[in-house]
N, C-alpha and C positions, 0 to 999 in steps of 0.2 A: 740423424739418429744413428747410434752406434750398433754394435752387434747385439743379436737377441740374447737375453739372459739365459744362462745355464747354471743350474745349481747341482753340485755334486755333494751328496751326503755321505760322510765317512764315519764308520765306527772306529774308535781307537783300537790300536793293536794290543796284544797281550801285555798286561801290566805285571809289575813285580808285586807279588802278594805276600812277601815275607812278613809284613805287618799290614794287614788289610785296613787298619784304622788310619794309616798315614796316606798322604797324597803321593804315593810312590809313582815313579815314572815307569818306563817299559822294562821288561826283562829282556834277556838276550833274544828269545824267540820274537818278542814284540819289535825289537830293533830291526831284525831281519824282515819281519812283515812290513814295517814302515818303509824300508828301502825298496822292497818289492812293489809296494803300493805306488810309490813315486814313479818307478819305472813303468808300471802298468798304465797309470794315468797319462804319463808322457807319451807312451806309444799309442794309446787310444784317443786321447783328446788333444794332444799337442802341448798342453799347459802354457798357452800364450798369456802371460801376465795375469794369472788368476788372483782374485782377492781371496786371502786365506783368513778364515775366522775359526777360532777354537774356544771350546770350553776352558775355563781357568785351570782345570785339572792337568797335572803334569803329564799323564798318559796321553791326553789329547794333543797337547802342545808338542810333545816328542814325536807323536805320529805324523804331524805335519812338517817336522824339521827337515826331512830329506826333500820334500817338495819345496820348502823355503830355499834350500841350498840350490836346487835345480833352477828355480825361477827368479831368485834374488828378490822375492816379494816378502814384505813383513807379515808376521802373523798377528792379527788383531785378536785380542782376548775379549770375549763377550760373555758375561755371566748368564745371559739368557740361554746359553748352550748347556748349562749344568743339568744333570739328571734331577729327577724330582727329589726335593729335600724332605726329610721326615716331618718337618714342621710346616710344610707348604700346602699340601692338599692338592687333589687332582685338578680342581677348577683353576686355581692360580697357576699351576704347572702348565696346563693346556693353554691358558691365556697368554703366557709369555712366549710360547712356541708360535701361537697365532700372530702375535705382534711382530716377532722376528720375520716370519714368512710374508706378512703384508708389506713390511718395509722392504724386504728383498724384492718382491714382485714389483713394487712401485718404482724403486730407485736403481736397480741393478742393470748393468750391461756387461756383456762378456761373461766370463766364468767365475763363479764363487764356489770355493771349496770350504765346507763346514765340517769340522770334526767334533763329534759329540758322543753321546752315550746311547745304548740300545733303546731305552724307553723314550728318549727325546726323538731319536731318529724314526722309530716306528710310528709315533703319533704324527710327526711331520709328514711322513710319506702318506699316511692315511688322509691327512688334510689336503695335501697337494693333488694326489692322483687317485685317491680312494683305494689304494692297494694296502693289503695287510701282509705282514711278513716279519721276519726277524733278521737281524744283522749279525753275522758272525764277526769275530774280531778281525779288524782291518778290511771289512767288506765295504762296498760302496755302491751307490746307485746314482745315475745321472738323470736329472729332470730338465727337460727343455720346454720351450714354449711353442705351441702350434695352434694357429687360429685363436690366439690370445688366451689359451688355456694350457696349464702345465700338463706335460705328458712324460711318462716313464720311457727313457731311451735305452738304458743299459742296466743290467742287473748282475754283474759279476759277484759271485760268492754270496748271494743273497737267497734266502729261503722264503718262499711265499706259501 
């Protein structure tokens, strides 16, 4: 058996909102946040060959880019990480989050870093550890496993 699974949930950094209808990437502040995030995660967790999973949105992918450069790990794009779509409905939205989390819990070892959106992350956190809260831009939480149950380990830049 490998190392115990750790899940790090990350909200994307500040995005370029010059045209909010486009899938814009990060603005300059967001790029600075993404670099700081990578350094913070490296200093706290070590970032030993993490699995990187992102929402298809440019702002999420670009938030993980500095971590990708540090770790030389590819970013996997997963549409289950998208925010709730207007045509989707709450039940379907929550179901796809549950499916992702079940898959992670059953099959993951080591560290998985997921970059998604505030609504996705808040619901995932509630499902995993029963915590409620909001994620600021570029905020993250670390979920570990203790006694076969997910537990909240760290909450930098997170408001409960």
